N, C-alpha and C positions, 0 to 999 in steps of 0.2 A: 685746369691748368692756368687759366687766366688769373684766377683768384690767388693761387700760390705764387705765381710770377709777380703779381702786384704787391703781395705782402713782402716777398723778398726784396723787391725794388725799394719799397718804403723803408725797410729796415736798413738797407745798404746805402742810404743817402738820398732817396727820392723825396722824402719828407723835407729834408733841409733844402734841397734844390727848389722844391715847390714853394716853400716859405720865402726863399730868397726872391724868386720871380714875383710872388705876390707883393712883397715889400717894394720891389722895383716898380711894379705896376701902380701901387699907391703913390709913390714919389712922382712918377710921371704924370699921374692924373691930378696933381696939385695945380698944374698950370693948364690952361685951355689948349695951348699948342701941343702939349705932351699927351693929351688924351688918346689919340690914335696909337701911339707907341705903348701907352699903358694898357690898352686893350689887348695888344699883342703879347705883352708880358703876362697878362692873365691867361691867355691862350697857352703860353708855355707852361704856366703854373699848373693848369688843369692836366696837360699832357704829362708833365713831370711827376705828378702825384700818382697816376695809375696808367702807364702807357700800354700795358698788355690788353688786347681786345679792342683797342681804339684804332680808327682809321682816319686818314686825312684826305679830304676831298678838296681839290683845287678848282677854282673858278674865279671869276671876278670881272672887272671892267677895266677901263683905261685908267681910272684913278688908282686902283690897286696895283696896276702895272707900274705906274709912276712912283707910287709909294715903295714898291719892292725894289725898284732901281736905286732909290735913295737909300733904302735899308741896306742893300748889298754894298753900296759904296761906303757907308758909315760903319757898319758892324757885322753884316751878314756873312761875309767871307770868313772872317775870323771865327765866328761862332760855328759855322758849318764845318770848318776845318777841325776845330777842337772836338766837336761831337763825332766826326768821322774817325779821327785818330783814336778816341776812346772806344768807339765801336770796333775798330781793327784790333786794338789791344785786348778787348774782351773776347774777340773771336779766336784768339790764339788757343784757348782751352775749349774743350767740348762743352763744359758746363757754362761757360760765359757766352756761348753763341746766341741764346735767346736775348740776353741783355745787350749784346752788341747790335742785334737787329733793331732793338728799340732806340739805341743811340743813332743808328743810321736814319731812323724815322725822325728823330729830333734834328739831325743834320739837315735833312731835306726841308723840314719846317723852318729851321733857323735861316735858311737861305732865302725863302720866299714866304713870309708869314701872312702878308696882306692878301686877302681873298681866299685864304685857306679856312676850311671848316673841319673841326674835329668831331667825328661821329663815333 
C-alpha cells in the first residue's frame, strides 16, 4: 500500500513539490547564513517525494527550539495552515483521506522542522 500511495503521490504533484523544495534548499545553501534553512528545505523535499511509510520523530535542544520559534514567526504558521487546509480538502472524499493524512504530517513538520528527523 505504501508503494502504491507513493506512486500516486508522485504522479499527482509530489515530484514537482519535491523538486521545488530541492531548488529552494540549493538557493538557501548559497549563503552561509541560509544553510540551516536549506537543510530544512531538503527535509521537506525528501518527505514530499514519498511521504507514505515515513514517520517524523521530534527531539532537539535549545538551539532547535529557538530556531523553531524564529521559523514559526517567519513562515511556519502560513505553511502549516496551507498544508492543514489541503489536508482537510482532501479528507472530504473517502479516496482522498490517505493523502489528506500525509498533508497533516507535512503541516506538523512545517510548523516545527528544526530538531525533527524523518524515519
